[in-house]
C-alpha positions as CSV (number, residue, x, y, z in Angstrom):
1,M,-35.1,-16.2,-3.2
2,K,-32.8,-13.4,-2.0
3,K,-29.9,-12.3,-4.1
4,I,-26.3,-12.4,-2.8
5,F,-23.4,-10.7,-4.8
6,I,-19.9,-11.9,-4.0
7,C,-17.0,-9.7,-5.0
8,G,-14.1,-12.1,-5.7
9,I,-15.7,-15.3,-6.6
10,G,-12.5,-16.7,-8.3
11,G,-10.6,-16.5,-4.9
12,L,-10.2,-19.1,-2.2
13,V,-12.9,-17.7,0.1
14,G,-15.1,-16.2,-2.7
15,S,-15.4,-19.6,-4.6
16,K,-16.2,-21.4,-1.3
17,L,-18.9,-18.8,-0.5
18,A,-20.4,-19.2,-3.9
19,N,-20.8,-23.0,-3.5
20,I,-22.2,-22.7,0.0
21,A,-24.6,-19.8,-0.8
22,K,-26.2,-21.4,-3.8
23,N,-28.6,-23.4,-1.8
24,R,-30.0,-20.4,0.0
25,F,-29.5,-17.4,-2.5
26,D,-29.5,-16.5,-6.1
27,V,-25.8,-16.0,-6.5
28,Y,-24.1,-13.2,-8.4
29,G,-20.5,-12.3,-8.3
30,S,-17.5,-10.5,-9.8
31,F,-14.0,-11.7,-10.8
32,N,-11.0,-9.9,-12.1
33,L,-8.5,-12.5,-13.5
34,R,-9.7,-15.8,-12.0
35,N,-13.0,-16.8,-13.7
36,P,-14.4,-19.9,-11.9
37,K,-17.0,-20.4,-14.6
38,F,-19.7,-21.5,-12.1
39,D,-22.9,-22.4,-14.0
40,F,-25.0,-21.3,-11.0
41,V,-23.5,-17.9,-10.8
42,K,-24.4,-14.8,-12.9
43,S,-20.9,-13.4,-13.0
44,F,-19.2,-10.2,-14.2
45,Q,-15.7,-9.4,-15.0
46,L,-14.7,-6.4,-12.9
47,D,-11.7,-4.6,-11.6
48,I,-12.9,-3.6,-8.1
49,T,-11.2,-0.3,-8.3
50,N,-13.4,0.8,-11.3
51,S,-15.9,2.5,-9.1
52,N,-18.3,3.5,-11.9
53,K,-18.5,0.0,-13.4
54,L,-18.8,-1.4,-9.8
55,E,-21.8,0.8,-9.1
56,D,-23.5,0.1,-12.4
57,I,-23.3,-3.7,-12.1
58,I,-24.4,-3.9,-8.5
59,T,-27.2,-1.3,-9.0
60,E,-28.4,-3.5,-11.9
61,V,-28.5,-6.6,-9.8
62,K,-29.9,-5.0,-6.7
63,P,-28.7,-7.7,-4.3
64,D,-30.0,-8.2,-0.7
65,V,-26.5,-8.9,0.5
66,I,-23.0,-7.9,-0.8
67,I,-19.9,-9.8,0.4
68,N,-16.4,-8.4,-0.4
69,A,-14.1,-11.3,-0.7
70,T,-11.4,-9.2,-2.5
71,A,-8.2,-7.8,-1.1
72,L,-4.6,-7.0,-2.1
73,N,-3.2,-9.4,0.6
74,N,0.4,-9.8,-0.3
75,V,1.9,-8.1,2.8
76,D,5.3,-7.4,1.2
77,Y,3.8,-5.9,-1.9
78,C,1.4,-3.7,0.1
79,E,4.4,-2.3,2.1
80,S,6.0,-0.9,-1.0
81,H,2.8,-0.1,-3.0
82,K,0.9,2.0,-0.5
83,K,-1.3,3.7,-3.1
84,E,-2.4,0.4,-4.8
85,A,-3.1,-1.1,-1.3
86,D,-5.3,1.8,-0.4
87,E,-7.2,1.6,-3.8
88,I,-8.2,-2.0,-3.2
89,N,-8.4,-2.5,0.5
90,F,-9.8,0.9,1.4
91,K,-11.2,3.0,-1.4
92,A,-13.0,0.1,-3.2
93,V,-14.4,-1.0,0.2
94,L,-15.6,2.6,0.9
95,K,-17.5,2.6,-2.4
96,L,-19.0,-0.8,-1.8
97,S,-20.2,0.3,1.6
98,E,-21.7,3.5,0.1
99,I,-23.4,1.4,-2.6
100,S,-24.9,-1.0,-0.1
101,N,-26.2,1.8,1.9
102,L,-27.9,3.5,-1.0
103,L,-29.5,0.1,-2.0
104,N,-30.4,-0.7,1.6
105,C,-28.6,-4.0,1.5
106,K,-26.4,-5.7,4.0
107,F,-22.7,-5.4,3.3
108,V,-20.3,-8.1,4.6
109,H,-16.6,-7.2,4.6
110,L,-13.8,-9.8,5.2
111,S,-10.7,-8.6,7.2
112,T,-7.8,-9.8,9.1
113,D,-5.8,-10.1,12.3
114,S,-3.3,-7.8,10.8
115,V,-5.3,-4.8,12.2
116,F,-3.5,-5.6,15.5
117,N,0.1,-5.3,16.4
118,G,0.5,-8.8,17.8
119,T,1.9,-7.9,21.2
120,K,-1.1,-9.1,23.2
121,K,-0.4,-12.3,25.2
122,E,-3.9,-13.7,24.7
123,P,-6.1,-14.0,21.6
124,Y,-7.5,-10.7,20.3
125,L,-11.2,-9.8,21.1
126,E,-13.4,-7.8,18.7
127,S,-13.4,-5.0,21.4
128,D,-9.5,-4.7,21.3
129,I,-8.3,-1.5,19.8
130,P,-6.5,-2.0,16.4
131,N,-3.0,-0.9,16.0
132,P,-1.4,-2.3,12.7
133,I,2.3,-2.5,12.2
134,N,2.5,-2.7,8.4
135,N,0.8,-1.1,5.4
136,Y,-1.4,-4.1,4.7
137,G,-3.0,-4.0,8.2
138,R,-3.2,-0.2,8.0
139,S,-5.1,-0.3,4.6
140,K,-7.4,-3.1,5.9
141,L,-8.2,-1.0,9.0
142,L,-9.1,1.9,6.8
143,G,-11.5,-0.5,5.0
144,E,-13.0,-1.6,8.3
145,N,-13.6,1.9,9.3
146,A,-15.5,2.7,6.1
147,V,-17.7,-0.4,6.7
148,I,-18.5,-0.2,10.4
149,K,-20.0,3.3,10.2
150,F,-23.2,1.6,8.8
151,K,-24.9,-0.3,11.6
152,S,-26.3,-3.2,9.6
153,N,-22.9,-4.1,8.1
154,I,-20.7,-7.1,9.2
155,I,-17.0,-7.2,9.5
156,V,-15.6,-10.9,9.8
157,R,-11.9,-11.2,10.7
158,A,-9.9,-14.3,10.2
159,S,-6.4,-15.2,11.5
160,V,-4.5,-17.4,8.9
161,L,-6.8,-18.6,6.1
162,Y,-5.9,-21.8,4.3
163,G,-7.5,-24.4,2.0
164,W,-7.5,-26.0,-1.3
165,L,-8.2,-24.0,-4.4
166,P,-8.9,-26.2,-7.5
167,K,-6.0,-26.5,-10.0
168,S,-8.2,-24.9,-12.6
169,L,-8.1,-21.7,-10.6
170,S,-4.9,-21.9,-8.8
171,K,-3.0,-22.0,-12.1
172,I,-4.5,-18.6,-13.1
173,E,-2.6,-15.4,-12.0
174,T,-4.5,-13.7,-9.2
175,S,-4.9,-9.9,-8.7
176,S,-4.5,-10.4,-5.0
177,L,-0.9,-11.0,-5.7
178,K,-0.9,-14.1,-3.5
179,Q,-0.9,-17.1,-5.8
180,F,-1.2,-19.8,-3.1
181,N,-2.3,-19.8,0.5
182,F,0.2,-21.1,3.0
183,A,-1.2,-24.7,3.3
184,Q,-1.5,-25.2,-0.5
185,W,2.1,-23.8,-0.9
186,L,3.4,-26.1,1.7
187,I,1.7,-29.2,0.2
188,L,3.1,-28.3,-3.3
189,K,6.6,-27.9,-1.9
190,L,6.5,-31.1,0.1
191,N,5.2,-33.0,-2.9
192,S,8.2,-31.7,-4.9
193,K,10.5,-32.9,-2.1
194,E,11.7,-29.4,-1.4
195,N,13.0,-28.1,2.0
196,V,10.9,-25.3,3.4
197,N,11.8,-22.9,6.2
198,V,8.8,-22.3,8.5
199,V,8.7,-19.9,11.4
200,S,8.2,-21.3,14.9
201,D,7.7,-17.9,16.7
202,E,4.5,-16.8,15.0
203,Y,1.2,-18.1,16.6
204,S,-2.3,-18.1,15.0
205,S,-5.7,-19.5,15.0
206,P,-5.8,-20.9,11.4
207,I,-9.2,-21.6,9.8
208,I,-9.9,-23.6,6.6
209,A,-11.7,-21.4,4.0
210,D,-14.7,-23.8,3.8
211,D,-15.4,-23.2,7.5
212,F,-14.7,-19.5,7.2
213,A,-17.4,-19.2,4.4
214,H,-19.8,-21.2,6.5
215,S,-19.4,-18.8,9.3
216,I,-20.1,-15.9,7.0
217,I,-23.3,-17.3,5.7
218,H,-24.3,-18.3,9.3
219,L,-24.0,-14.6,10.3
220,I,-26.0,-13.4,7.3
221,L,-28.8,-15.8,7.9
222,G,-28.9,-14.9,11.5
223,N,-29.2,-11.2,10.5
224,H,-26.2,-10.3,12.7
225,S,-24.2,-7.1,12.5
226,G,-21.0,-5.6,13.8
227,I,-17.5,-7.2,14.0
228,F,-16.9,-10.8,14.4
229,H,-13.8,-13.0,14.7
230,S,-14.0,-16.3,12.8
231,A,-11.3,-18.5,14.0
232,P,-11.3,-22.0,15.8
233,P,-10.1,-22.1,19.3
234,L,-6.4,-22.8,18.4
235,N,-3.1,-21.2,19.4
236,I,-0.6,-23.0,17.2
237,S,2.7,-21.9,15.6
238,R,3.0,-22.0,11.9
239,Y,5.7,-24.6,12.3
240,D,3.6,-26.9,14.4
241,F,0.7,-26.4,12.0
242,S,2.9,-27.4,9.0
243,I,4.2,-30.5,10.8
244,R,0.7,-31.7,11.7
245,L,-0.6,-31.0,8.1
246,A,2.3,-32.9,6.6
247,N,1.9,-35.9,9.0
248,F,-1.8,-36.1,8.3
249,L,-1.3,-36.2,4.5
250,N,1.7,-38.6,4.8
251,L,4.1,-36.1,3.4
252,D,7.7,-35.9,4.6
253,S,7.7,-33.5,7.6
254,S,11.5,-33.7,7.9
255,L,11.6,-31.3,4.9
256,I,10.1,-28.6,7.2
257,I,12.8,-26.6,8.8
258,P,12.0,-24.6,11.8
259,T,13.3,-20.9,11.8
260,T,12.5,-17.5,13.4
261,T,10.9,-14.5,11.9
262,E,14.3,-12.7,12.5
263,K,16.3,-15.3,10.8
264,L,13.9,-15.3,7.8
265,G,14.9,-11.7,7.4
266,R,11.7,-10.2,6.2
267,A,11.8,-6.5,5.6
268,V,8.1,-6.0,6.6
269,P,7.2,-6.2,10.3
270,T,4.6,-8.8,11.1
271,A,2.7,-9.8,14.3
272,K,4.0,-12.6,16.4
273,N,0.5,-13.2,17.9
274,K,-2.2,-13.5,15.2
275,C,-4.6,-15.5,17.5
276,L,-8.3,-14.4,17.5
277,D,-10.9,-15.1,20.2
278,S,-14.1,-16.2,18.6
279,T,-16.3,-16.5,21.7
280,K,-18.7,-14.0,20.2
281,I,-19.6,-16.1,17.1
282,I,-19.5,-19.3,19.0
283,N,-22.3,-17.8,21.2
284,T,-24.4,-17.4,18.1
285,N,-24.4,-21.3,17.9
286,F,-21.7,-21.6,15.3
287,K,-19.4,-24.6,15.7
288,F,-16.0,-24.7,14.2
289,L,-14.4,-27.6,12.5
290,T,-11.5,-29.3,14.4
291,L,-8.1,-29.2,12.8
292,K,-8.4,-32.9,11.9
293,E,-11.7,-32.4,10.2
294,S,-10.2,-29.4,8.3
295,F,-7.2,-31.5,7.1
296,E,-9.7,-34.3,6.1
297,L,-11.5,-31.6,3.9
298,I,-8.2,-30.7,2.2
299,K,-7.3,-34.4,1.7
300,N,-10.7,-34.9,-0.1
301,Q,-10.3,-31.9,-2.3
302,M,-6.7,-32.4,-3.4
303,S,-7.8,-34.4,-6.4
304,I,-9.9,-31.6,-7.8
């Protein structure tokens, strides 16, 4: 059985990837602060910016595939901590890309819609030219550029990622500096009967992490390479998404207050259009879950 090494197995996507990959691969992985303690994973505690230890561990494992599910993805923090964002989102990615090339294994890097400026009227294609408007997007684009120079590698971009991370992991501090994804944050707030302000002028193609992980394994098993967008055919505002999720879970949607990006007063510029066109991956016979199916998954996982 081939070996797969997942950097970031304690995060939302990394933990889903590990569970999906275990039936197809011998799974190895690294974590920084969140140790999922999977009994089917040979795991290593690792700060991804420690390049010497990173190389030693991966060279010892000799994987057939490396997936990088790590990132510093707190947009506000990245804006004021440029050096730290570059260390994690660019330099560590460059090192992983070089290691995978030396070992002649496939490298899969997970990226974001934030490499685009969000001014396009239609969903973004893989062929559209990136033009990030904040430091997070800039650092992620530098990471992409380090990956794509090797032809066998894969970059998989998501729009808005959401899902349910088990309480055992979500309670542990994360080195990504983003403790909860948007959906889990929303559910926790509504369960506490708190009002939440949600923007109505930001549109995206949100994907549940389980489906995102399935799309990544699909691309690996199909021996694909290049850039792919993994996002269901959705064009929905964050406010409308929130209302639909709340209603599905029988939570009080009246607690969700619509607002605008301008009124929210964020200091960091963010894109209004985060939608991604996924025709390319759909043409490889990958079928995305519907929003209802995704919400059903969350509902079933919330007791975990």
